[in-house]
N, C-alpha and C positions, 0 to 999 in steps of 0.2 A: 657450438655454433647455433644460431637461432633460425627459426623457420619464417621470421618475418622477411617479406620482400622490400628491399631498400630502394630508394629512388637513386638515380645516377649521381646526384651531388651527395646523397649520403653515402653512397659507396666509395666516391672519391675521398670523401672526409675519412671513412674507415680505413681506406689503402694509405692515406697520407700518414695517419696515426699509427699504423702498424708497420711502416718502413723505418726499420730502426737505425738505417743510416742517416737518418735526419734527427738531428739533436733536440730540436725546438720546433714544435708545430702547434697550430691552434685551430679550434673550430669555434665559429661564433653564428649568432642568428638570434632572431627575436623569439617570443613566446609562440609555442605551437609549431616550431620546424623540427621537432625531433631530436634535440641535442642529447638528451639523456637516454634515447634509445640508441644513438650512435654511440655514445660513450660506453654502455654496457655491452655493445658488440665488440668495441675496441679492446675492452678489457678481456672478454672471453677469448677473442681470437689471439692476443698476445699470451694469455696463459696457455692455450693450444700450442703455441710456439715455444713453450717452457720457458717463459720469461717470468721473472718475479716482479710483480706489479703492485703498486700501492695507489689506492684511490682515496682521495681526500678532498676536503672543501674548508672554507674559512671558518664556518661556525657549527657548533654541534647540532643545531638544528636542520642545517643543509646537509651535514653529513648522514643525518637519520633519514632526511627525505630521499637521498640517494639509495639507502638500503631499502626503503619501501618500494622504491620505483623499479630498482634493478635486482634486488635480493643480494646484492654484493656489499660486503662489509667495508665500511669507509670510516675514515678518522678524521678529526680535525687536523688542520696543518700545523697547529701548535703541538698537538700531541705527537703527530708523525715526527717533527723536528725535536721533540723532548725538550720543550721550554721549561724551565724552573717555574713553580708556582709561587706567589708572593711569599707564603709562609716559609718557604724553603731558603730564604734569603735573610733569616733572623741573625745570622752571625756574619752577614757580608761576604761569604765565601762565593756566592754565585751572583752574576749580574742577570736580573730577572728578564733583561731585554735581549739576552744573548742564548740561542738555543744549544743544547749539548750536541745534536748532529751538525756537523761542520766540515771543512776540508780536511781537518786532521782526523776527523771521526765520522766519515760519511755514512750514509743510508746505504743499506744492503741491496736495494731494489734496483732491477734493471730499468724498469720504467716507473715514472710517477705521472699519476693523472690528476689534474687539479680541476675541480668544478667551481662555479660561480667565481671565475677568474677576475670578473670586473671588480671584485671586492679586495683582491689582492694589492697590499700597499708597496711602495718602493722597497721598504726594509724587508718585508716578508718576501719579496720577490728574489731579493739578493741572497737571503738565507736559504732559500729552496735550491737555487742555482749552484750555491757554495756546497750544499750538502749532497749533491749528486756524486756518485762514485764514478770513477773513470769509465768511459764507455757508456754510461746510463744516458737514458733520453727522457724528456719531459713534454707532456701533452696538456695544453690548456683549453678549456671549455668555458664559454661564457657568453652573455649577451652584452654587446658592446653599447647599448643604448641604455643600460641601467646605471645606477649612481656609481660613481668613482669611490675609491677608498677615501676615509677621512683624512688620513696623512697627506701632508702637503707634499707637492712634487707631481710629475708627470706620471699618470696611471700606466703602470707597466703593461697592462693589458692592451691598452690602445697602441702603445710602442710596438708590441710583439705582432699586432695585426699588420702593422706597417713593413716591418723590418724582416719578418721570418715567414716561412711557408704558412699558408692558412687555407681553409676552405670555409665560405660563408653560405650557411644553409638559408635559402630563400623561399623555398615553397612551404607554404603554411597549411598544415593539415587541420587547423582549426580556424581557417579564414572566415567560415560562417559563424563562428563563436561570437556572441554578442560583446564579450568583454574584449577578446582580441581584437575585433574590428574598431573599437574605440581606442585600444593601445596603439593601432597602426594610424588612426587619425590623430592621435596627439604627436606621433613621431612626424607626421607631416605638417605640424603646425596648425591642424584644425581642431576646432572645439568638439569635444565628444557629444554624442547623441543620446538622448534618453531611449531605452529600449527594455525589453522584458526583463532584462538581468542587469541593467545598469540605470539606476535612479539618479537624478540630480536634484538636490534642494538647495536653492539659493536663500541666503540670509545675510542680514547686516550684521548679525552676531553668530558666526557658526559655531562657536563653542557653546553657547547656550542652547542653540537649536539641537546640536548633537546630544548634550545631556539630556533634553527632553524626548528625544527620539529613540535613544538606545533602550533596549529591554534587557531582562536578565539572562536572555540567550548570550549577552557578550561576556558572561562569566565563564562561558565554555571555551575550550581550546580551538574549536573550529570555527568561531566568531571573533573578529578582531577589529579593534579600533586602531587607525593609524594616523599618525601626524607627522608634519615634516621636520619637527624639532622638538628636543627635549626641554629646553629652557625658554624663558619668556612668558608673557601671559597668556600666549596661545599654544605652550608647550606641555608635553607629557607630564612634567614635574608637578605642574599646576593642575592638570586635569585629573590625574589619578586620585588624590584625596577626594575630590568632589565625587567622582564616580564610586569610590568606595563608600561614601556616606550614602549615595543613592541605593547601591546594592547590598551593602553589608555593614550597616550601622550599629548593630546590636551584638553583645556578647563580651566576653573578657578579651583584653588586648595585651598584646606583647611588644615592648619597644625594643627596636634593633638598632645597635650602633652602626654608623656609616663609616666608610673608609676614610673620608675626610672629616675631621673631627669638628671643622667649622659646620657641617650640615648637621641639622636637627635630626634625632633619632627616627626612624621609621616606625609607625605603628600599624601592627597587622592582627587580624582576626582569623579565626577559623572561616573557611570559606572564601577569603580573598584569592583573587587571581593574580599570579605573580610571574615575573620573568627573571631567569638566573643570568647574572650579567658578566661572570667570569669562567674561564675553564677551571674546573676543580677535578683533577685525576684521583684524589683520594676518594672522594664521594662518586666519581664517575659521572658528574654533571657539567654541562658546557653552556658556554655563552650562546644566549638566544632560546635556551628551553623554556617552555611556557607550561604552566599547570596551575594548581590550586593548593592553598594551604588546607591541610585535612584537620588538623587539631593543633592546638597549643597547650602547653604546660607554663602558666604565667609564673608559677613559684620556681621550678627547675630550669626555665628558659628554653626548653626543648620545644621544637615543633616538628609536625609531619606534613610532608608534601606529596603531591600526586601529580606526576607528569606522564601523559601517555597512559601505559599500562603498568607503569612502575611507581611504587611508594617507597619513601625514603625518609627515615629519621634525621634531622638536623640537630645536633646538640650545640649548646653554646661554646663549647670548646672541643677541638680535636687536638690530641697529644699523641705523639708516635715518634719512633725512631727512624730516621732517614738514612740508611746506610750510604747513599751517595755523598750527602753532606757530612755524614759522620757524628750527628748530633740529635738530641731530642727536640722536636719542634712542636709548636702549639699555635692555633689560630682560631678565630671565630668565624666559621663558614656562613652564619646568618647575615654577614655583611654583604653576601653576593646575592641577595634577595631584593628585588624591587617591585613595587606594585606593577601589574601587567595588564590592567584594563585597556590602556592605551600604550602603545609602542611607537618608537620613531620608525621612519622608513628605514633607515639603516639598521635597526635592529631586526626589522622584518625582512630584509633582504635575504634570500635563500630559502624563504618558508613560504608556504601556501596554507590559506585558510579557505573554507567553504564560502564563508561571507565576510565582507570587508566594508567597514565604513571609514572612508578617507575624509578627514576633516582638515580644511586648510583656511587659512585666514589672511587677509592682507597685512596683518601685523607680523607675519612671517616673511616678508616680501623678499628678503635676503636669500632665502631658501627655496623660493618658488620658481622652478624651472622645468623644462620637458622631462629630463632625466629623473627627478624626483617623483614627479606627476606619473609618469610610465612605470616607474618601479613600484610605487605604491599601488596602483590599481591592478597591476599583473600579479599581486599576491593573492587575488581572488580566484577561486576555482568556479563558483556557482553565481555570485551576486556581488555587486557594488553598489553601495550607497554613498554618493559624493555629496558633501555638505560643504558650501562654500559660499563666499560673496563673490559678485561679479569681478571686481577688480582683481581678487585673487586667482580667479579663473584666467583672466586675461594675463596676469603675470606668469602663470603656469605654463604658458605656451613659449616662453623665453627660451632660446638656445642656451645650452649649458657649454661654455667654452672650457676646454680642458687641452 
């Protein structure tokens, strides 16, 4: 039990989540309402009740953030459900889209707590429900104003909030926070205001202005450029090579093959910022982890990466015997690396950075809405620099219908 004094609505949320007669329950609320604090207390109280509890999140970076904030071990949802990795399907024995934990082979936990639930897709929701053992309960925590999952279909978290018991945390402990105040304005359909921690730069060419504005600080993990989309002329796929040229244009290069053979190989150098794009249990690296390439061996094809306090050597091939599949498997783990100078709002979801440059353009108009805008700027803990044209700013005030 913690010595923190909880508000009445926070205590109501804790009581709801610790009532094991309620199979499904949710806690929602915006940035600054104390969701993570409540989640940690729920976990501790359930453990005191002698319950076996699993804490999970949709991405590896979100799971790490839970551990940093609560001190509690968290897994990715995919690892909890034991999804096969792509390299485990070489002999077609396993369907990579189906988890090993299911109705016939349920989880052993009495309680499953899911953070960042707005990111949970319809299929992942079904897999989690199916994997619960008889008598187990599940708790969902998330911000219902953030982006919904990429997968088509009604976002499960919004349905859960309508159909099952929930507590919405409304009191904002950071209401005086200059970033949170603008986040609340965005949700009300009001334009954000410039303040000491929220700069707004208008430009008819936001992408070019962003290239000129950003400094080498954005090679660090705590500074991040975020954009609404990956593809298109104002997407991260186009922005990252230009940022690589600006920040890291010299030195030996290593070409990395892509999963899609139609895509050109990715060229990387020592010093490049990267994002890991798939869960890899063999290397214990997960989707969304960000770091930098420490060194490359252009002859052998190896490279070294650093993410957080951890260093890892990534070989061109990994070969091992998998007892579950019953055969020797091999794969190229380097395909799971992309340049990470700029990442999409979806990839940033569940993460926090000291400083965020959020760059949006009217050329991305199909993705401009309040959910994307709100999600992007609330990734920042200390400073936001918004670079946009005026039309994109107006479009970003649109309601996202789900």
